[in-house]
Each structure stands twice: as C-alpha cells, then as structure tokens.
C-alpha positions as CSV (number, residue, x, y, z in Angstrom):
1,M,-7.6,-23.0,26.5
2,R,-8.2,-22.1,22.8
3,Y,-5.3,-22.0,20.4
4,E,-5.3,-21.0,16.7
5,E,-5.5,-24.1,14.6
6,P,-3.3,-24.2,11.5
7,E,-4.8,-25.7,8.4
8,M,-3.7,-29.3,8.0
9,L,-4.0,-31.8,5.1
10,S,-5.4,-35.2,5.8
11,A,-3.1,-38.2,5.6
12,E,-4.6,-39.0,2.1
13,Q,-3.9,-35.4,0.8
14,R,-0.4,-35.1,2.3
15,P,2.6,-36.6,0.4
16,V,3.9,-39.9,1.9
17,Q,7.2,-38.4,2.9
18,D,5.4,-35.7,5.0
19,R,3.1,-38.0,6.9
20,A,5.5,-38.4,9.7
21,Y,4.5,-34.9,10.8
22,L,0.9,-35.9,11.3
23,R,-0.3,-36.5,14.9
24,D,-3.7,-37.2,16.4
25,R,-3.6,-33.9,18.4
26,V,-4.0,-30.3,17.3
27,R,-0.6,-28.8,16.4
28,H,0.6,-25.2,17.0
29,D,3.4,-23.7,14.9
30,V,6.1,-22.1,17.0
31,R,9.8,-21.2,16.9
32,I,11.3,-21.9,20.4
33,D,15.0,-22.4,21.1
34,A,15.6,-25.6,23.1
35,F,18.2,-28.3,23.8
36,V,18.0,-32.0,23.4
37,V,19.9,-34.3,25.7
38,G,20.7,-37.6,24.0
39,R,23.1,-40.5,24.5
40,A,25.8,-40.2,27.1
41,G,24.2,-37.0,28.4
42,R,25.4,-35.1,25.3
43,S,23.2,-32.1,24.5
44,F,22.8,-30.2,21.2
45,P,20.7,-27.2,20.2
46,A,17.3,-27.6,18.6
47,V,14.3,-25.4,17.7
48,I,10.8,-26.5,18.6
49,V,8.7,-25.9,15.4
50,D,5.4,-27.2,16.5
51,V,3.7,-28.3,19.7
52,S,0.8,-30.6,20.6
53,S,-0.4,-32.0,23.9
54,S,1.3,-35.3,23.0
55,G,4.7,-34.2,21.7
56,L,6.9,-31.9,19.7
57,A,8.5,-31.6,16.3
58,L,12.0,-30.1,16.4
59,E,14.7,-28.9,14.0
60,V,18.0,-30.3,15.4
61,D,21.6,-29.3,14.9
62,Y,24.1,-32.1,15.3
63,S,27.1,-30.0,14.5
64,M,28.1,-29.8,18.2
65,L,28.3,-33.6,18.5
66,D,31.6,-35.3,17.7
67,T,31.8,-37.9,15.0
68,V,31.7,-40.7,17.6
69,T,28.5,-39.6,19.4
70,P,25.5,-40.5,17.2
71,G,22.4,-38.4,16.9
72,L,18.9,-39.3,17.7
73,E,17.3,-42.5,16.4
74,R,13.8,-43.7,16.3
75,G,12.7,-45.4,19.5
76,M,15.4,-44.0,21.8
77,Q,14.8,-42.0,25.0
78,A,15.9,-38.4,25.3
79,T,15.2,-35.2,27.2
80,V,14.1,-31.9,25.8
81,R,15.0,-28.8,27.7
82,M,12.9,-25.7,26.9
83,P,12.0,-22.4,28.6
84,R,9.5,-22.7,31.4
85,E,8.1,-19.3,30.4
86,P,8.3,-17.1,27.3
87,G,11.5,-15.2,27.1
88,D,13.0,-16.9,30.2
89,D,16.1,-18.8,29.2
90,H,17.2,-19.5,32.8
91,A,14.2,-21.3,34.2
92,A,14.3,-24.5,32.1
93,Q,11.5,-27.0,31.8
94,E,12.6,-30.6,31.1
95,A,10.4,-33.2,29.4
96,A,11.3,-36.8,29.0
97,V,10.5,-37.9,25.4
98,Q,10.7,-40.9,23.1
99,V,11.8,-40.3,19.5
100,M,9.0,-41.3,17.1
101,W,10.5,-40.4,13.8
102,C,13.8,-39.0,12.5
103,R,15.0,-37.1,9.4
104,K,18.3,-35.6,8.6
105,N,17.7,-32.4,10.6
106,A,14.3,-32.9,12.2
107,V,12.8,-35.3,14.7
108,G,9.4,-35.9,16.2
109,V,9.1,-36.8,19.9
110,H,6.3,-38.1,22.2
111,F,6.1,-37.0,25.8
112,E,6.7,-39.9,28.2
113,Q,5.1,-38.6,31.4
114,P,3.5,-35.2,30.8
115,D,2.2,-33.4,33.9
116,G,0.4,-30.2,34.7
117,A,3.5,-28.1,35.0
118,L,4.6,-29.2,31.5
119,Y,1.2,-28.4,30.0
120,R,1.1,-25.0,31.7
121,S,4.5,-24.2,30.2
122,L,3.4,-25.4,26.8
123,Q,0.3,-23.3,27.0
124,A,2.3,-20.2,27.9
125,L,4.8,-20.8,25.1
126,V,2.2,-21.4,22.4
127,S,0.2,-18.3,23.5
128,A,3.3,-16.2,23.3
129,A,4.1,-17.5,19.9
130,V,0.6,-16.8,18.6
131,A,0.7,-13.3,20.1
132,E,4.1,-12.6,18.5
133,R,2.9,-13.8,15.0
134,T,-0.2,-11.6,15.3
135,A,1.9,-8.6,16.4
136,A,4.5,-9.3,13.6
137,A,1.7,-9.4,11.0
138,V,0.3,-6.0,12.3
139,R,3.8,-4.5,12.2
140,R,4.3,-5.7,8.6
141,E,1.0,-4.3,7.6
142,Q,1.7,-0.9,9.3
143,T,5.1,-0.8,7.7
144,A,3.7,-1.5,4.2
145,E,0.9,1.1,4.7
146,A,3.5,3.7,5.9
147,Q,5.7,3.0,2.8
148,R,2.7,3.3,0.5
149,R,1.6,6.6,2.0
150,R,5.1,8.0,1.8
151,R,5.2,7.1,-1.9
152,L,1.8,8.6,-2.5
153,R,2.9,11.8,-0.8
154,A,6.1,11.9,-2.9
155,T,3.9,11.4,-6.0
156,R,1.6,14.2,-4.9
157,K,4.6,16.6,-4.5
158,V,5.7,15.9,-8.1
159,M,2.1,16.6,-9.2
160,Q,1.9,19.8,-7.2
161,S,5.2,21.0,-8.8
162,A,4.1,20.1,-12.3
163,L,0.5,21.2,-12.3
164,P,1.1,25.0,-12.1
165,T,3.2,24.8,-15.3
166,L,0.4,23.2,-17.1
167,I,-2.1,25.7,-15.8
168,W,0.2,28.6,-16.6
169,T,0.7,27.5,-20.1
170,L,-3.1,27.4,-20.7
171,R,-3.5,30.8,-19.0
172,T,-0.8,32.4,-21.0
173,G,-2.2,31.1,-24.3
174,L,-5.6,32.4,-23.4
175,I,-4.3,35.9,-22.5
176,N,-2.3,36.1,-25.7
177,R,-5.4,35.1,-27.8
178,L,-7.4,37.9,-26.1
179,R,-4.7,40.4,-26.7
180,L,-4.7,39.6,-30.4
181,L,-8.5,39.9,-30.5
182,A,-8.2,43.4,-28.9
183,R,-7.2,44.8,-32.3
184,S,-10.7,44.2,-33.5
185,E,-12.6,43.8,-30.2
186,P,-11.3,46.4,-27.7
187,E,-13.1,44.8,-24.8
188,A,-10.8,41.8,-25.1
189,A,-7.9,43.9,-23.8
190,G,-9.7,44.4,-20.4
191,E,-10.4,40.7,-20.1
192,A,-6.8,39.8,-20.9
193,A,-5.7,42.2,-18.2
194,L,-8.2,40.8,-15.7
195,L,-7.0,37.2,-16.3
196,E,-3.4,38.3,-15.9
197,D,-4.2,40.1,-12.7
198,K,-6.0,36.9,-11.4
199,S,-3.3,34.5,-12.6
200,A,-2.2,33.5,-9.1
201,A,-5.8,32.9,-8.0
202,I,-6.6,30.8,-11.1
203,V,-3.6,28.6,-10.4
204,R,-4.5,28.2,-6.8
205,G,-8.1,27.5,-7.6
206,I,-7.3,24.7,-10.0
207,E,-4.7,23.3,-7.6
208,H,-7.4,23.2,-4.9
209,E,-9.7,21.2,-7.2
210,F,-7.0,18.8,-8.0
211,L,-5.6,18.4,-4.5
212,V,-9.0,17.6,-3.0
213,G,-9.6,15.0,-5.7
214,F,-6.2,13.4,-5.2
215,A,-6.4,13.4,-1.4
216,L,-9.8,11.7,-1.5
217,L,-8.8,9.2,-4.2
218,C,-5.7,8.1,-2.2
219,D,-7.2,8.5,1.3
220,L,-4.6,11.1,2.3
221,D,-5.7,13.3,5.2
222,C,-4.1,16.5,4.0
223,T,-2.2,18.0,1.1
224,Q,0.7,20.3,1.8
225,E,-0.3,22.6,4.7
226,L,-4.0,22.6,3.9
227,S,-6.5,20.1,5.3
228,I,-9.1,18.5,3.1
229,A,-11.7,20.6,5.0
230,Q,-10.0,23.8,4.1
231,L,-9.6,22.7,0.5
232,R,-13.3,21.8,0.3
233,A,-14.3,25.1,1.7
234,A,-12.2,26.9,-0.9
235,R,-13.7,24.8,-3.7
236,A,-17.3,25.3,-2.4
237,E,-16.8,29.1,-2.6
238,A,-15.6,28.7,-6.2
239,D,-18.5,26.4,-7.0
240,E,-21.1,29.0,-5.8
241,S,-19.6,31.9,-7.7
242,A,-19.2,29.9,-11.0
243,S,-22.5,28.1,-11.0
244,S,-23.9,30.5,-13.6
245,S,-20.9,30.1,-15.9
246,Q,-21.0,26.4,-16.6
247,P,-20.7,25.5,-20.3
248,R,-23.4,23.7,-22.2
249,D,-23.1,19.9,-22.0
250,E,-22.3,19.6,-25.7
251,R,-19.4,22.1,-25.5
252,M,-17.8,20.4,-22.5
253,A,-18.3,17.0,-24.2
254,S,-16.4,18.1,-27.2
255,I,-13.5,19.4,-25.0
256,V,-13.4,16.2,-23.0
257,D,-13.4,14.0,-26.1
258,S,-10.6,16.0,-27.7
259,V,-8.4,15.9,-24.7
260,Q,-9.1,12.3,-24.0
261,D,-8.1,11.3,-27.6
262,R,-4.8,13.1,-27.2
263,C,-3.7,11.6,-23.9
264,R,-5.6,8.2,-23.8
265,S,-2.5,5.9,-23.6
266,Q,-0.7,8.2,-21.1
267,L,-3.7,8.3,-18.9
268,R,-4.1,4.5,-19.0
269,A,-0.4,4.0,-18.1
270,W,-0.6,6.5,-15.2
271,C,-3.8,4.9,-13.8
272,T,-2.3,1.5,-14.0
273,R,0.8,2.5,-12.0
274,L,-1.3,4.4,-9.4
275,E,-3.8,1.5,-9.1
276,N,-0.8,-0.8,-8.4
277,L,0.3,1.5,-5.7
278,L,-3.1,2.0,-4.2
279,G,-4.1,-1.6,-4.4
280,Y,-7.6,-0.9,-5.8
281,R,-9.2,0.2,-9.0
282,I,-9.7,3.9,-9.7
283,D,-13.1,5.2,-10.4
284,P,-12.8,7.3,-13.5
285,L,-15.3,9.8,-12.1
286,H,-13.0,10.4,-9.1
287,N,-9.7,10.5,-11.0
288,P,-8.5,14.2,-10.6
289,L,-6.4,14.0,-13.8
290,A,-9.0,12.3,-16.0
291,P,-10.2,14.8,-18.7
292,A,-13.8,14.4,-17.6
293,T,-12.9,15.6,-14.2
294,L,-10.0,18.1,-14.9
295,C,-11.5,20.0,-17.9
296,P,-14.7,21.1,-16.1
297,A,-12.7,22.0,-13.1
298,M,-10.4,24.2,-15.1
299,W,-13.3,25.8,-17.0
300,M,-15.1,26.6,-13.7
301,V,-12.0,28.3,-12.2
302,F,-11.3,30.4,-15.3
303,A,-15.0,31.4,-15.6
304,T,-15.1,32.3,-11.9
305,H,-12.5,35.1,-12.4
306,C,-13.5,36.2,-15.9
307,S,-16.8,35.2,-17.5
308,S,-17.8,36.4,-20.9
309,P,-18.9,34.8,-24.2
310,R,-15.5,35.8,-25.7
311,V,-13.5,34.3,-22.9
312,E,-15.5,31.1,-23.0
313,R,-15.1,30.8,-26.8
314,E,-11.3,31.3,-26.6
315,L,-11.1,29.0,-23.6
316,H,-13.0,26.3,-25.5
317,G,-10.5,26.6,-28.4
318,M,-7.5,26.5,-26.1
319,L,-8.7,23.4,-24.3
320,V,-9.5,21.6,-27.5
321,R,-6.2,22.5,-29.3
322,E,-3.6,22.9,-26.6
323,F,-4.6,21.1,-23.5
324,G,-4.5,17.4,-24.6
325,P,-0.8,17.3,-25.6
326,A,0.2,19.3,-22.5
327,L,-1.7,16.9,-20.2
328,A,-0.2,13.9,-22.0
329,Q,3.3,15.2,-21.2
330,L,2.3,15.7,-17.5
331,L,1.0,12.2,-17.3
332,E,4.2,10.8,-18.8
333,A,6.2,12.6,-16.2
334,L,4.0,11.3,-13.4
335,T,4.2,7.8,-14.7
336,R,8.0,7.9,-14.8
337,D,8.0,9.2,-11.2
338,L,5.6,6.4,-10.1
339,E,7.9,3.8,-11.7
340,Q,10.9,5.2,-9.8
341,T,9.1,5.4,-6.4
342,S,7.7,1.9,-6.9
343,S,11.0,0.3,-7.7
344,P,13.0,-1.2,-4.8
345,S,15.9,1.0,-3.6
C-alpha cells in the first residue's frame, strides 16, 4: 500500500516541545472520530489526527470525565475504539494501546498487539482520509474558479454597458465636425449622413473587437449571446473590408501616444485590479482597452463604413483630442467596479 507522505522535520529541526510527535514510522494526517477507554472503563471522545503502523496521535476531550476520574497518563494501558471502515460508526474496531506521551489535550499511543484486521482498518481509514482531502482541494479550486469567472462576467457586463457610450461620443463628435466642414466642403455632408446611418454597425463592430479581446484575455468561452467563433467571424469580415484603409504607422503612433498620455494612470490601476483577479500578468499587446489595441480597432471600424481622406483627417483629430479623457473616465469606472466585485460581501 502506498500512502501520501507528509513533509516532516527531523528531530534536530523540530522544536524540543514538538519532538514527542515524532515516530520511526511514516505518519498520515487524518481526522477520525474515536473513543478512548481509560481507567475504570470510563470512555471519552477523541479525534485521531495521525496514524502510523505503530500507533496513533489523538486530540482528547476530558470534559465528559468527572473530577475524580483522571485522564490518561504516560505508561498506562488504554483502548482506542475507532470505525472499522470509513463512515461506519457502528462497526467499531478496538485496539489495545499504551500511552507514550501526554499533553493537555493530546496523547500519543503505541499499539500493543496489532493484527491484520487492525492494519486493514487503518489502511481503509487513511485511504479515505487522503481521498477526502484530495476531493476537498478540488472542490475549493472549482469554487474559487467559479467565483472568479462570475466576477469576470460581471466586469464584462459593466464594460459592455459603458463602451457604447464611449463609441457614441466619438461618433457624434466626428459627425458634427463633418457637418461643420460641409459649409465649405459640400461632400462632407454626405459622409456625415453615411456615418450617422451606419452608427449602429460602428458600435457593434467596435464592441466585437473589444469582446473578442476581453474573452481571449480572460479565457471566457463566450460573451453575451455570441460565441468567440461568431465574434471572430464578424471581426474577420471587417478586417478584410478595411485592409486598404489602415492609417500610416506615424499617424497611428501619434494617436496612441496622445491617448496613452491622457489615461496612463487609470490604465495602470485597471490592469492591476484585473491582473489580481486573473492571477497572471496581462500582455499589453492583448489588452483590449490598451490604447495600442483599442485605437487601431476603432480606426478600422470607422474606416470600414466611411473611408475618405477627410474622414480620416477628422477621425485622427478626434482621437488625439477627445478620446484620451473619455477612455480615462471609462477606466476609472471599470476600476471602481473591479474593487467592488473583488471585495468580500
């Protein structure tokens, strides 16, 4: 039979007061209810806390004994009554023992005449204890993972409700700029009308970009009613139609630098909270709300629905001037939400 072997300190490493626990046999940590029969046949409850082939360590409760009947003492004979099988409190296994050491509420005992039946019972009890500890650890891990995913989904819902407002603000500012330009450049009026007509598609396209990124970042299998596969398919269509409308590297670099400067501290605070929740570091290249990720995505979606030098010029100006502060406000709101969802209820 192979048991798990808990780590043990040598006699030299362990404090003097703890050396009574050391035995020359492998010990197995358990928690098994038992009874100890001491002097005059008086019994009292105990809990077996570790088992070896030569004896037991028990936590004892003398509260059931009267003041006249003493408890266990070193060297005395006693009987330990324990379950014969895991979970069976009726079929008791008795073992004659000698008390080897005593503390206030703990004793160590040595088996007097162990036999095959006793060893089989001990094997079953230890195996059950190991299995229960393993199952309990798995349950705790599953519970923690379920709680983490619930919090991530709650955070995602807040993001999904706040992101359209941010996009709509940018879209409205761009349309108003084009309408003003229409006084001197009549073609701008048609572009403003086209962007207004495509507003819902623009919001949905940017949301798809963001949702795919957040789902992949947090290992979420879906976002709202859309699977990652559906979101990726929608993003791939947008990528194909907008491939010819990508801005020059220097133009996008100026946008990203400007937005980054205006929301640097808010982005850092949000990333820290999210990393604490995720349990790992966020790659900036995969952070859906990092300016280096979000700004090109927003540019691509706008350009997909209305591409012209005039629209690109005004979109560049809007992103440089207006987008940084708006993103900073969104990140502050998301950080506050993460703080609330992360705090114990």
